[in-house]
SEVO-253212 format. One record per residue (C-alpha): residue in one letter; residue number from 1; x, y, z. Coordinates in steps of 0.001 Angstrom, whole numbers, plus 524288, in hexadecimal, padded with zeros to 5 digits. Layout:
N
<"A",NUM,<X,Y,Z>>;
...
REM end
This chain:
545
<"M",1,<954B3,2F91A,4D1D9>>;
<"N",2,<94EF1,2FF85,4DDF1>>;
<"K",3,<95C86,30209,4E3C7>>;
<"S",4,<96193,3087A,4D75A>>;
<"M",5,<955B9,3116C,4D6B1>>;
<"W",6,<957E5,3150D,4E4DF>>;
<"H",7,<96635,31865,4E261>>;
<"I",8,<9629D,320F4,4D6AB>>;
<"G",9,<958D0,3283D,4DF14>>;
<"V",10,<96300,32AC3,4E9A3>>;
<"I",11,<96CD8,32FE6,4DFB6>>;
<"L",12,<962D4,3392B,4D994>>;
<"M",13,<95F07,33E4C,4E702>>;
<"K",14,<96D4A,34101,4EA98>>;
<"K",15,<96F6C,34883,4DDE0>>;
<"F",16,<96304,35074,4E058>>;
<"V",17,<96793,35421,4EE1E>>;
<"H",18,<97545,35758,4E92A>>;
<"C",19,<96FDC,36061,4DEAA>>;
<"C",20,<96718,3675C,4E861>>;
<"I",21,<97220,36A15,4F230>>;
<"G",22,<97637,3780C,4F135>>;
<"Y",23,<96A57,37C1F,4E969>>;
<"R",24,<95E36,3829A,4EE6A>>;
<"V",25,<95263,379E5,4EB9F>>;
<"D",26,<9455E,3804C,4E81F>>;
<"W",27,<93C64,37705,4EF79>>;
<"R",28,<93015,37D7E,4EA06>>;
<"K",29,<93408,37A44,4DC29>>;
<"L",30,<9380B,36C9D,4E052>>;
<"L",31,<92AD3,36A74,4E6C5>>;
<"F",32,<923D6,36FBC,4DAA6>>;
<"V",33,<92B62,36653,4D1EE>>;
<"G",34,<927F3,35B14,4DB08>>;
<"V",35,<9196E,35E59,4DA5B>>;
<"I",36,<919EA,35F18,4CB85>>;
<"L",37,<9209A,351C1,4CABD>>;
<"T",38,<916C0,34BB5,4D416>>;
<"I",39,<90B0F,350C3,4CC5F>>;
<"S",40,<91142,34C3E,4BFBA>>;
<"G",41,<91313,33EA0,4C555>>;
<"I",42,<904D5,33DE0,4C990>>;
<"M",43,<8FFEC,34278,4BC49>>;
<"F",44,<908D3,338A4,4B58B>>;
<"Q",45,<90336,32DAF,4BDF4>>;
<"M",46,<8F522,331CA,4BB7B>>;
<"L",47,<8F5CF,33474,4ACE1>>;
<"I",48,<8FFFA,32B13,4A7C4>>;
<"L",49,<90009,31EF2,4B02D>>;
<"P",50,<8F456,315A4,4AF7A>>;
<"Y",51,<8F517,312CE,4BE1D>>;
<"P",52,<8FAC6,319AD,4CA05>>;
<"L",53,<90963,31797,4CC10>>;
<"H",54,<9077F,30F55,4D82E>>;
<"M",55,<8FED4,30620,4D052>>;
<"L",56,<90A00,303AC,4C6BD>>;
<"F",57,<913E9,2FFD9,4D10E>>;
<"L",58,<90BB1,2FAB5,4DC49>>;
<"S",59,<9028D,2EF20,4DB93>>;
<"P",60,<8F53B,2F35D,4E0CC>>;
<"P",61,<8EF01,2EB6F,4EB94>>;
<"V",62,<8E52C,2E167,4E6CB>>;
<"K",63,<8D767,2E1CB,4EC79>>;
<"F",64,<8CD34,2D767,4EA73>>;
<"S",65,<8C116,2D2AE,4F147>>;
<"S",66,<8C433,2C820,4FB37>>;
<"Y",67,<8B5E5,2C440,4FB65>>;
<"E",68,<8B587,2C17D,4ECDD>>;
<"S",69,<8C2A6,2BAA3,4EC21>>;
<"L",70,<8BF70,2B1F3,4F7A8>>;
<"N",71,<8B283,2AE30,4F1C8>>;
<"G",72,<8B856,2AB46,4E48B>>;
<"T",73,<8B001,2B4C0,4DCBC>>;
<"I",74,<8BC0E,2B9BA,4D56A>>;
<"P",75,<8C924,2B2D1,4D37D>>;
<"L",76,<8D4B8,2B8A8,4DAB3>>;
<"R",77,<8DBF8,2BC15,4CE0E>>;
<"E",78,<8D009,2C3B3,4C921>>;
<"A",79,<8CEBF,2CA7C,4D646>>;
<"L",80,<8DCEA,2CEF8,4D5D5>>;
<"T",81,<8DB8E,2D379,4C7C2>>;
<"E",82,<8CF22,2DB19,4CA86>>;
<"A",83,<8D508,2E10A,4D6C6>>;
<"R",84,<8E101,2E563,4CF0F>>;
<"A",85,<8D7FD,2EB64,4C4CA>>;
<"E",86,<8D0FD,2F27F,4CFAD>>;
<"Q",87,<8DDBF,2F8D5,4D418>>;
<"F",88,<8DFC3,2FE55,4C654>>;
<"H",89,<8D1BE,3034C,4C4ED>>;
<"L",90,<8CEA0,2FA56,4B986>>;
<"A",91,<8BFFA,2FA6F,4B6B2>>;
<"Q",92,<8B97A,2EF0F,4AFDE>>;
<"A",93,<8AE22,2F11F,4A6D3>>;
<"G",94,<8A0CB,2EEEC,4ACDF>>;
<"P",95,<8954F,2E81F,4A6AD>>;
<"I",96,<88D3D,2EF60,49CAB>>;
<"V",97,<87F4F,2F151,4A14E>>;
<"S",98,<87475,2F431,497D1>>;
<"V",99,<8689F,2FB76,49CD3>>;
<"N",100,<85B22,2F83F,497E3>>;
<"S",101,<85189,30333,49A47>>;
<"S",102,<845AC,2FB63,49629>>;
<"I",103,<83AE6,2FA9A,4A031>>;
<"K",104,<8353D,2EE20,49A76>>;
<"L",105,<835AA,2E389,4A499>>;
<"I",106,<8387D,2D767,49CA8>>;
<"E",107,<8424F,2DE1E,493AD>>;
<"S",108,<8497C,2E50A,49E91>>;
<"M",109,<857F4,2E2B4,49FB2>>;
<"P",110,<85C40,2DC50,4AC7D>>;
<"V",111,<86352,2E563,4B592>>;
<"E",112,<87081,2DFF0,4B97A>>;
<"Q",113,<87306,2DEA4,4C7DC>>;
<"M",114,<87EBE,2E534,4CDC1>>;
<"S",115,<88A43,2DC38,4CB69>>;
<"A",116,<89173,2D73D,4D727>>;
<"A",117,<89E7D,2DDDA,4D525>>;
<"T",118,<8AA67,2D8F4,4DC40>>;
<"P",119,<8B0D4,2E1B7,4E674>>;
<"L",120,<8BC30,2E393,4DD17>>;
<"R",121,<8B395,2E979,4D29E>>;
<"R",122,<8ACE5,2F1CB,4DCD5>>;
<"N",123,<8B9D6,2F768,4E191>>;
<"S",124,<8BDEA,2FA3C,4D3AB>>;
<"T",125,<8B18A,300FA,4CF5F>>;
<"S",126,<8B094,30914,4DBC4>>;
<"R",127,<8BBFB,3113E,4D6D8>>;
<"R",128,<8B4E3,31538,4CA86>>;
<"R",129,<8ADB9,321D9,4C9AD>>;
<"K",130,<8A025,320F7,4CFAB>>;
<"K",131,<894DD,3217E,4C626>>;
<"I",132,<88901,329F6,4C810>>;
<"K",133,<87E23,321B8,4CDF2>>;
<"P",134,<86F7D,32375,4CD27>>;
<"E",135,<869A6,32C6F,4D746>>;
<"G",136,<8683F,32672,4E496>>;
<"N",137,<86EA7,3195F,4E18B>>;
<"P",138,<87859,3160C,4EC3C>>;
<"K",139,<88454,30DE2,4E9B2>>;
<"I",140,<880A5,30005,4ED92>>;
<"L",141,<88CA3,2F8AB,4F1F2>>;
<"P",142,<88CC8,2EA09,4EFCC>>;
<"P",143,<88B26,2E21A,4FC24>>;
<"P",144,<896D5,2DB94,50298>>;
<"P",145,<8996B,2CD1B,50086>>;
<"P",146,<8904C,2C3EA,507CF>>;
<"P",147,<893F2,2C2B2,51628>>;
<"P",148,<89AD2,2B622,519EF>>;
<"H",149,<89244,2AC45,520E9>>;
<"K",150,<89BCF,2A845,52B75>>;
<"T",151,<891F8,2A005,532CE>>;
<"I",152,<88EAC,297A6,526E6>>;
<"P",153,<89874,28D4F,522B3>>;
<"S",154,<89CE7,28DA8,51498>>;
<"H",155,<897A1,2800F,511C7>>;
<"L",156,<88A1F,28490,5162B>>;
<"Q",157,<88B04,2905F,50D35>>;
<"R",158,<88E58,28787,501CD>>;
<"Y",159,<882CC,27EEB,50536>>;
<"I",160,<8796C,28A7D,50573>>;
<"W",161,<87E8F,28FB6,4F88B>>;
<"S",162,<87C5A,28267,4F263>>;
<"L",163,<86DC9,282CC,4F5A0>>;
<"S",164,<8634A,28726,4EC20>>;
<"P",165,<85C9D,29427,4EF84>>;
<"N",166,<850C2,28D90,4F5B3>>;
<"E",167,<8592B,28401,4FD44>>;
<"A",168,<8618C,28F33,5025C>>;
<"L",169,<85560,29696,506DD>>;
<"A",170,<85043,28A78,50DCC>>;
<"Y",171,<85D72,288D7,5146F>>;
<"A",172,<85D3E,2971F,518C5>>;
<"K",173,<84F9B,295E8,51E5F>>;
<"K",174,<85392,28A00,52664>>;
<"E",175,<85F8A,29109,52B5D>>;
<"I",176,<85791,29CE2,52F8C>>;
<"E",177,<84DF7,2944E,536E8>>;
<"H",178,<85976,28F3A,53EE8>>;
<"A",179,<860B5,29C33,54006>>;
<"P",180,<86AFF,29C84,54AD5>>;
<"M",181,<86888,2A5BB,55619>>;
<"V",182,<86E99,2B33B,5548B>>;
<"V",183,<872D6,2B89E,561AC>>;
<"D",184,<87A99,2C4E4,55E99>>;
<"D",185,<87CDC,2C942,550A8>>;
<"P",186,<8843C,2D637,54F29>>;
<"D",187,<87D2A,2D961,54264>>;
<"L",188,<86F43,2D670,546CB>>;
<"F",189,<8680E,2DCD3,5521F>>;
<"T",190,<85FA5,2D20E,557D4>>;
<"P",191,<85428,2DA54,55D22>>;
<"L",192,<850D1,2DE9D,54F34>>;
<"F",193,<84D9F,2D101,54A29>>;
<"Q",194,<842A4,2C74A,54B51>>;
<"N",195,<84CD2,2BC7D,54B8D>>;
<"V",196,<85ABF,2C0E3,5494A>>;
<"S",197,<85FA8,2B2DD,54802>>;
<"V",198,<85669,2AFD8,53CC2>>;
<"F",199,<85995,2BCAC,535EE>>;
<"K",200,<86847,2BB01,53713>>;
<"R",201,<86800,2AD0F,531EC>>;
<"S",202,<85EF1,2B0B7,526CA>>;
<"Y",203,<86769,2BC6E,52339>>;
<"E",204,<873DD,2B42F,52327>>;
<"L",205,<86D9C,2AA09,51A62>>;
<"M",206,<868C4,2B4C3,5114D>>;
<"E",207,<876B4,2B9CD,50FF8>>;
<"M",208,<87BA1,2AC26,50D02>>;
<"I",209,<870DA,2A6D9,5043B>>;
<"L",210,<86856,2B12B,4FDD1>>;
<"K",211,<869C4,2B405,4EF49>>;
<"V",212,<860E0,2BD69,4E7E9>>;
<"F",213,<85EE2,2BDDB,4D941>>;
<"I",214,<85B2B,2CB38,4D3D3>>;
<"Y",215,<85393,2CBA2,4C718>>;
<"R",216,<85A85,2D494,4BD94>>;
<"D",217,<84E70,2D626,4B529>>;
<"G",218,<846ED,2E2DB,4B559>>;
<"A",219,<84964,2F085,4B030>>;
<"R",220,<84CE2,2FC8B,4B7E7>>;
<"P",221,<847EA,30467,4BED9>>;
<"I",222,<83E1E,2FAD3,4C4A1>>;
<"F",223,<8484D,2F00D,4C617>>;
<"H",224,<85658,2F0F8,4CAE3>>;
<"Q",225,<85592,2FFA1,4CD7D>>;
<"P",226,<8548E,301EF,4DC1B>>;
<"H",227,<84DEA,30DEE,4E1B5>>;
<"L",228,<856BA,311FC,4ED06>>;
<"R",229,<8505D,31E4D,4F26B>>;
<"G",230,<8441E,3213D,4FA3B>>;
<"I",231,<83AB9,31900,50239>>;
<"Y",232,<83A91,30DB5,4F87B>>;
<"A",233,<8495B,30C43,4F832>>;
<"S",234,<849A6,2FF04,4FF01>>;
<"E",235,<84626,2F783,4F2A6>>;
<"G",236,<8509D,2FECD,4EAFB>>;
<"W",237,<85B51,2FCEF,4F505>>;
<"F",238,<85883,2EE72,4F5FC>>;
<"M",239,<858C8,2ED1D,4E71D>>;
<"R",240,<86573,2F4B1,4E621>>;
<"L",241,<86C71,2ECEA,4F09C>>;
<"M",242,<866D8,2DFD2,4EC47>>;
<"E",243,<86B2F,2E169,4DE2E>>;
<"A",244,<878CA,2E590,4E2A3>>;
<"N",245,<87A29,2DA40,4EC20>>;
<"R",246,<883FD,2CF56,4E9E9>>;
<"Q",247,<881A7,2C711,4F5E3>>;
<"F",248,<8736E,2C35E,4F397>>;
<"V",249,<8714C,2C56D,4E501>>;
<"T",250,<8737F,2BA31,4DB90>>;
<"R",251,<87351,2BA35,4CCC9>>;
<"D",252,<86F97,2ABCF,4CC9C>>;
<"P",253,<860E3,2AAAA,4CEDF>>;
<"Q",254,<8624B,29C12,4D182>>;
<"K",255,<8696D,29F72,4DE20>>;
<"A",256,<85FB8,2A9DA,4E27B>>;
<"H",257,<85717,2A8AD,4EE7D>>;
<"L",258,<84FEA,2B55D,4EB55>>;
<"F",259,<84CD0,2BCFE,4DEDC>>;
<"Y",260,<84C09,2CBDA,4DF43>>;
<"L",261,<842AE,2D3B1,4D6A7>>;
<"P",262,<84A31,2E09C,4D62D>>;
<"Y",263,<83F4A,2EA65,4D3A8>>;
<"S",264,<83C8C,2F756,4DA5F>>;
<"A",265,<82E86,2FA72,4DE22>>;
<"R",266,<83238,308D7,4DEDE>>;
<"Q",267,<837F0,308C4,4D11C>>;
<"L",268,<82C1F,30119,4CC51>>;
<"E",269,<82317,30B9E,4D19B>>;
<"M",270,<82AFF,316B4,4CB95>>;
<"A",271,<82BD5,30FD9,4BE57>>;
<"L",272,<81DE9,30ADC,4BC88>>;
<"Y",273,<8145E,3118A,4C5AD>>;
<"V",274,<80BB7,31BFC,4BFA6>>;
<"P",275,<80AAF,32729,4C979>>;
<"D",276,<7FD56,328C2,4CFEC>>;
<"S",277,<7F819,31C9C,4C90E>>;
<"H",278,<7F75A,314B3,4D5BD>>;
<"D",279,<7F974,308B3,4CD32>>;
<"M",280,<80448,2FF84,4D182>>;
<"K",281,<80030,2F462,4C8AC>>;
<"P",282,<809F5,2F7A1,4BDB9>>;
<"L",283,<814E1,2F60A,4C7AD>>;
<"S",284,<81073,2E894,4CBF2>>;
<"I",285,<80E17,2E469,4BDC9>>;
<"F",286,<81BFD,2E863,4BA54>>;
<"L",287,<8218D,2E05C,4C585>>;
<"R",288,<818B5,2D4F1,4C1F7>>;
<"D",289,<81E09,2D4F6,4B40E>>;
<"Y",290,<82BF8,2D567,4B930>>;
<"V",291,<829D4,2C97E,4C1D4>>;
<"N",292,<82346,2C22F,4B6A1>>;
<"M",293,<82F0F,2C520,4AE2E>>;
<"I",294,<8383E,2C020,4B8D2>>;
<"A",295,<83013,2B3C5,4BA47>>;
<"A",296,<83054,2B15E,4AB98>>;
<"K",297,<83ED1,2B408,4AA0D>>;
<"Y",298,<84417,2ACAB,4B5E1>>;
<"P",299,<83FCE,2A015,4BCAB>>;
<"F",300,<841C1,2A51A,4CA91>>;
<"W",301,<834CC,2AC10,4CCD2>>;
<"N",302,<82C65,2A09E,4C882>>;
<"R",303,<83488,29731,4D099>>;
<"T",304,<82F7D,29D0C,4DD64>>;
<"H",305,<82488,2A5DE,4D837>>;
<"G",306,<82C70,2B17D,4DCE8>>;
<"S",307,<82DE4,2AD7E,4EB2E>>;
<"D",308,<83CC5,2AEC8,4EAC7>>;
<"H",309,<83C12,2BC2C,4E43C>>;
<"F",310,<83BAA,2C91E,4EB4C>>;
<"L",311,<839BE,2D794,4E8CA>>;
<"V",312,<83C85,2E3BF,4F0E5>>;
<"A",313,<83321,2EF57,4F006>>;
<"C",314,<83233,2FAF1,4F93B>>;
<"H",315,<8285F,3033E,4F1E4>>;
<"D",316,<81AD6,303C4,4F81B>>;
<"W",317,<81597,2FD8B,4EBB4>>;
<"G",318,<81F17,2F225,4EC52>>;
<"P",319,<814BF,2E832,4F098>>;
<"Y",320,<80B63,2EC8D,4E5F3>>;
<"T",321,<81531,2EA88,4DAE4>>;
<"V",322,<814B2,2DBB5,4DCAF>>;
<"T",323,<80602,2D974,4DC8E>>;
<"E",324,<804AF,2D61B,4CE00>>;
<"H",325,<80D33,2C9FD,4CF26>>;
<"E",326,<807C2,2BFA5,4D856>>;
<"E",327,<8146B,2B84A,4DAEF>>;
<"L",328,<81C06,2C4E8,4DCAB>>;
<"C",329,<81218,2C99B,4E69E>>;
<"K",330,<8106C,2BCDD,4EE3F>>;
<"N",331,<81D5D,2B5A4,4ED2A>>;
<"T",332,<82868,2BF5A,4EB59>>;
<"I",333,<82F5A,2C4C3,4F756>>;
<"K",334,<82BF7,2D335,4F780>>;
<"A",335,<8346F,2DC71,4FF7B>>;
<"L",336,<82B3C,2E80B,5011E>>;
<"C",337,<82B78,2F4B1,508DF>>;
<"N",338,<81C90,2F497,50849>>;
<"A",339,<81B93,2E861,510BB>>;
<"D",340,<80D06,2E901,51364>>;
<"Q",341,<807D8,2DB71,51629>>;
<"S",342,<7F99B,2DFF9,51643>>;
<"E",343,<7F8EB,2E199,50769>>;
<"G",344,<7FBAB,2D35F,5040A>>;
<"I",345,<807A8,2D62A,4FB7D>>;
<"F",346,<81250,2D613,505D1>>;
<"V",347,<8130D,2C85A,50B75>>;
<"G",348,<818AC,2C790,5191E>>;
<"G",349,<82307,2BD09,51AD5>>;
<"K",350,<82621,2BCF5,50C3A>>;
<"D",351,<8279A,2CB28,50869>>;
<"V",352,<83189,2D46E,50E6D>>;
<"S",353,<82F3A,2E1B9,51495>>;
<"L",354,<838FD,2EB1E,50E8D>>;
<"P",355,<83D92,2F6BD,516D4>>;
<"E",356,<83A5C,303C8,5108C>>;
<"T",357,<84626,30CC0,5111E>>;
<"T",358,<846F0,31AFB,50D28>>;
<"I",359,<853BF,31DC8,50622>>;
<"R",360,<855C2,32C50,503E0>>;
<"T",361,<863F8,32B9D,4FF92>>;
<"P",362,<86749,31EEA,4F860>>;
<"R",363,<875C7,321BC,4F93C>>;
<"K",364,<87496,322A9,50817>>;
<"P",365,<869B5,31950,50C15>>;
<"L",366,<86E04,3198A,51A63>>;
<"R",367,<86D83,32853,51B9A>>;
<"N",368,<86832,32D83,528A5>>;
<"V",369,<86786,31FF4,52EC4>>;
<"G",370,<8680B,3211C,53D97>>;
<"G",371,<860B9,328B5,547FE>>;
<"N",372,<8615D,32FFC,554DD>>;
<"R",373,<86335,32982,561F8>>;
<"V",374,<85738,326D6,56A43>>;
<"S",375,<8594F,332CE,572F3>>;
<"Q",376,<8583E,33B88,566E7>>;
<"R",377,<84B4F,335C1,56244>>;
<"S",378,<841A8,33F48,5681D>>;
<"I",379,<83641,33C31,55EF9>>;
<"L",380,<82D98,330BE,562C7>>;
<"A",381,<82878,32DD1,554FF>>;
<"F",382,<829E2,33412,54791>>;
<"F",383,<8237B,3331A,53A33>>;
<"A",384,<82337,33BF0,52E53>>;
<"G",385,<81E9A,3381E,520BE>>;
<"N",386,<81478,3394E,51622>>;
<"M",387,<80657,33644,51939>>;
<"H",388,<80232,32A5A,51169>>;
<"G",389,<7FCCC,31D1B,514B6>>;
<"R",390,<7F35E,3199A,51F80>>;
<"V",391,<7FC55,31AC9,52B60>>;
<"R",392,<8035E,327D8,52A65>>;
<"P",393,<7F73F,33091,52A80>>;
<"T",394,<7F2CE,32994,536E4>>;
<"L",395,<80034,32B89,53D03>>;
<"L",396,<7FFC3,339F9,539BF>>;
<"K",397,<7F1FD,33B50,53ED2>>;
<"Y",398,<7F575,33684,54C64>>;
<"W",399,<80347,33B9B,54E2F>>;
<"N",400,<8061D,3477B,545AF>>;
<"D",401,<80878,35323,54ECB>>;
<"K",402,<80209,34BAD,559E2>>;
<"D",403,<80DB3,3487A,5627E>>;
<"E",404,<81B5E,34E26,56427>>;
<"D",405,<8214D,340A6,56591>>;
<"M",406,<81B21,33BDB,558E3>>;
<"K",407,<820F5,34300,54D33>>;
<"V",408,<81772,33EC4,54295>>;
<"Y",409,<81661,34690,535ED>>;
<"G",410,<81253,34551,527E4>>;
<"P",411,<81D73,34A13,51F53>>;
<"L",412,<82749,3501A,528BF>>;
<"P",413,<823C6,35EB0,529CF>>;
<"I",414,<82E24,36874,5258F>>;
<"R",415,<82D8D,36F56,532AC>>;
<"V",416,<83128,3626F,53926>>;
<"S",417,<83B4A,35DCC,52F49>>;
<"R",418,<842BB,36AA4,53095>>;
<"K",419,<84586,36726,53EBA>>;
<"M",420,<84709,35874,53D2A>>;
<"S",421,<8477B,3505B,530C1>>;
<"Y",422,<84022,343B0,52E4F>>;
<"V",423,<84C52,33B7F,530D0>>;
<"Q",424,<84F75,3431F,53D37>>;
<"H",425,<841B1,3409A,54222>>;
<"M",426,<8438A,331EA,5405F>>;
<"K",427,<850C7,3323A,546EE>>;
<"S",428,<84B01,339C4,5526B>>;
<"S",429,<83F03,3310F,554A3>>;
<"K",430,<83D7C,32513,55D1F>>;
<"Y",431,<83333,31F25,5542F>>;
<"C",432,<83131,32171,545A2>>;
<"L",433,<8235B,31F29,540C3>>;
<"C",434,<822BD,31701,53446>>;
<"P",435,<814A1,316E6,52F70>>;
<"M",436,<81164,3107E,52270>>;
<"G",437,<80EDF,31904,51694>>;
<"H",438,<8076D,31495,50A88>>;
<"E",439,<80C85,306F4,50D82>>;
<"V",440,<810D4,30013,519F1>>;
<"N",441,<81F63,3025C,51808>>;
<"S",442,<82690,30EAB,51C42>>;
<"P",443,<834B5,3130C,51A58>>;
<"R",444,<83433,31962,527CE>>;
<"I",445,<8363F,30C2F,52E4C>>;
<"V",446,<843FE,30AF6,528D4>>;
<"E",447,<8463A,3199F,52A59>>;
<"A",448,<84340,31863,538DA>>;
<"I",449,<84D14,30D46,539E8>>;
<"Y",450,<85742,3156C,532BE>>;
<"Y",451,<85558,320AA,53C59>>;
<"E",452,<854E3,31796,5483E>>;
<"C",453,<846DF,31B09,54B72>>;
<"V",454,<83DB5,31031,54FEB>>;
<"P",455,<833BE,30E4A,544D7>>;
<"V",456,<82538,30E17,54810>>;
<"I",457,<81EB0,30684,53D0E>>;
<"I",458,<81066,3096C,53A2A>>;
<"A",459,<80BF3,300B3,52EF4>>;
<"D",460,<802AE,2F550,530AC>>;
<"N",461,<80571,2E935,52843>>;
<"F",462,<81384,2ED68,525A0>>;
<"V",463,<81D92,2E267,525C1>>;
<"L",464,<829DF,2E843,52B8A>>;
<"P",465,<836C1,2E64F,52433>>;
<"F",466,<83EEA,2DA87,5283B>>;
<"S",467,<83495,2D6AF,53230>>;
<"E",468,<83812,2C866,52FB6>>;
<"V",469,<844F2,2CADA,536E7>>;
<"L",470,<84412,2D812,53DE2>>;
<"D",471,<83C51,2DA82,54A54>>;
<"W",472,<8366C,2E7DC,54797>>;
<"S",473,<83115,2E92A,55562>>;
<"A",474,<83F28,2EAB7,55A08>>;
<"F",475,<84143,2F793,552D4>>;
<"S",476,<833FF,2FCF0,54E9E>>;
<"V",477,<825FD,2FF4E,552FD>>;
<"V",478,<81A73,2FAA4,54ADC>>;
<"V",479,<80DCE,30226,54D2D>>;
<"A",480,<800B2,2FE32,54764>>;
<"E",481,<7FA05,30874,53F09>>;
<"K",482,<7EE55,308C5,54830>>;
<"D",483,<7F744,30C8C,55395>>;
<"I",484,<7FC03,31959,54DAB>>;
<"P",485,<7F40D,32169,5578F>>;
<"K",486,<7FB6A,31A82,56293>>;
<"L",487,<808C9,31C1B,55C55>>;
<"K",488,<80F0D,32492,566DC>>;
<"E",489,<8098E,31C00,57191>>;
<"I",490,<80F78,30FEC,56B10>>;
<"L",491,<81CD7,3163A,569C9>>;
<"L",492,<81D3B,31B9D,5779D>>;
<"A",493,<81993,30E27,57CD4>>;
<"I",494,<8267D,308B7,577C3>>;
<"P",495,<83003,30862,58348>>;
<"M",496,<83C8B,3102C,581A0>>;
<"R",497,<844AC,303E1,58362>>;
<"R",498,<83DB6,2FD5C,577F4>>;
<"Y",499,<83EFB,30988,56F94>>;
<"L",500,<84DA2,30A05,5720E>>;
<"K",501,<84ED7,2FBD2,56DE2>>;
<"M",502,<846FE,2FE67,56188>>;
<"Q",503,<84F4E,30A3E,55E4C>>;
<"I",504,<85BC6,30241,55FB9>>;
<"N",505,<855C3,2F79A,55756>>;
<"V",506,<85282,3019D,54CCB>>;
<"K",507,<860ED,30515,54C29>>;
<"M",508,<864A2,2F6C1,54B6A>>;
<"V",509,<85AB5,2F342,540D6>>;
<"Q",510,<85EEA,2FECD,53879>>;
<"K",511,<869B6,2F6F2,531AF>>;
<"H",512,<85F6C,2EDCC,52BFE>>;
<"F",513,<85883,2F91F,524F9>>;
<"L",514,<86422,30006,51EB6>>;
<"W",515,<8672A,30066,51025>>;
<"N",516,<875D6,2FF3A,50E66>>;
<"P",517,<87BBB,3022F,500F7>>;
<"R",518,<88412,2F632,50396>>;
<"P",519,<87B26,2EC96,50AA6>>;
<"I",520,<87FBF,2E71F,5179D>>;
<"R",521,<87AB3,2DBA2,51F89>>;
<"Y",522,<86D60,2DD55,525D8>>;
<"D",523,<86A8B,2EA63,51F25>>;
<"L",524,<85DDA,2EDA6,5181B>>;
<"F",525,<86184,2E731,50B42>>;
<"H",526,<864F7,2DA74,51201>>;
<"M",527,<85917,2DB00,51AFF>>;
<"I",528,<84FEF,2DC38,50F49>>;
<"L",529,<856DB,2D131,50844>>;
<"H",530,<85622,2C8E6,51490>>;
<"S",531,<84778,2CB25,515A7>>;
<"I",532,<845D6,2C661,507A3>>;
<"W",533,<84EB6,2BAB8,50A4A>>;
<"F",534,<84738,2B794,516CE>>;
<"S",535,<83A51,2B83C,50F80>>;
<"R",536,<83F77,2AEC8,5053B>>;
<"L",537,<843B9,2A553,50FDF>>;
<"N",538,<83606,2A593,51599>>;
<"Q",539,<830E4,2A00C,508CB>>;
<"I",540,<839DE,29433,50966>>;
<"Q",541,<833A4,287A5,50E03>>;
<"I",542,<83D35,27ED5,5151D>>;
<"P",543,<83A46,2707A,5126C>>;
<"S",544,<83899,26853,51E9C>>;
<"S",545,<84423,25F5B,52108>>;
REM end
């Protein structure tokens, strides 16, 4: 068949050449006719044929997820079928979601978690036209599959997975107590940690064991609606990434080691607080009623009196929203930005200090990260901010316009900001002053780390984030409030060699304080989750053998 077609083509070509010999050919007209035929062929393919011509004659390459096929989550025949459907842009109907706008707690419809779509579905849907998203909501990519645990034999993994949640936690605690020595890990910078061997072993066991159940009860906006912008964004980013996670989240509460109460203290304040009333009790009553509903509906709260439950709140009022429920206040693991252990609500060793991060552009949370080299940091110390709380007025009293090396302001004056912006000041300073505001926490601590400026923390009774694993003396300076008059003297007494080490350490610790739209190992999302996991392990009593 192919040979006969070839012979016919040769004969037609010879006749065409023979006819053209002796005649003058108008190549312009010939070119015009060729263009017309080409355009006609393209239009015919687009309007008439259901698929491109090459799709009719050529078999498209088949793509499927090796991770899923190897792990047996989808049969090979289904994978091939779905991959072939992907090549032809076939879209399957998604689930129908009904929205309940009622604000009543008990009658509220549960908010469905983000389904764990397979990579095949993700590739298919990525070709569809993008929908308009709410303002400021970045695209949260699902995390990659769990990393392989090459150092753990498969039979040991099967043994761990066969344990009950409490037995698995007891096993993890024993393993951490006998953690192998870490000499040189490329992902962890040893000088930053209290004990890098303990942290690494605990983190590996968290990746292998931890499962979190997220309650789907609760109506928006207080529940399941993360606030991703501003100084309280940490609670929203954690909620967003936790609910989208596939590695740690389980839909089976019987397998869970931790239970997440997905509320936003910021959204609670915006929804229920009466401006200028100075009354936070309605907020704590609302949260009390929610916990009582959870305890009545499910058996898991009463089983441990809330000790395996946790919440994440970055608003200054976060600690005060739990005071109306005794078990919530005393037993639950509270990840709080306002980690003030002098008020009796934050419990050191059980509760978790949550880093306060300022997110100005949710779609680009890592914008402006980085700073100048040491030789370009001509300012000894810098602070600019609003005057509230007990510390900042004292700082301004002693250092505003008192010394050229100490750039201390209230709100940054326009005459100054025209020459150098707030961010440029931080990137050009050796030390960035981080005094407390109304509460002990300050977003400037993480800002200083982002801009590679050594933070100077001035807040008595403040529990520093991740202090159970990080050695803050390696990359920061803590100054007592009473020593503010001696601030310059304290900073100048730090030898240059030590400052250079701290500045390098600030760069190295930066990775542990970054929000990534797709979380990566040891980043801020995982560090917060590890702190909660570590706190839960501390509650486990290991029976004597």
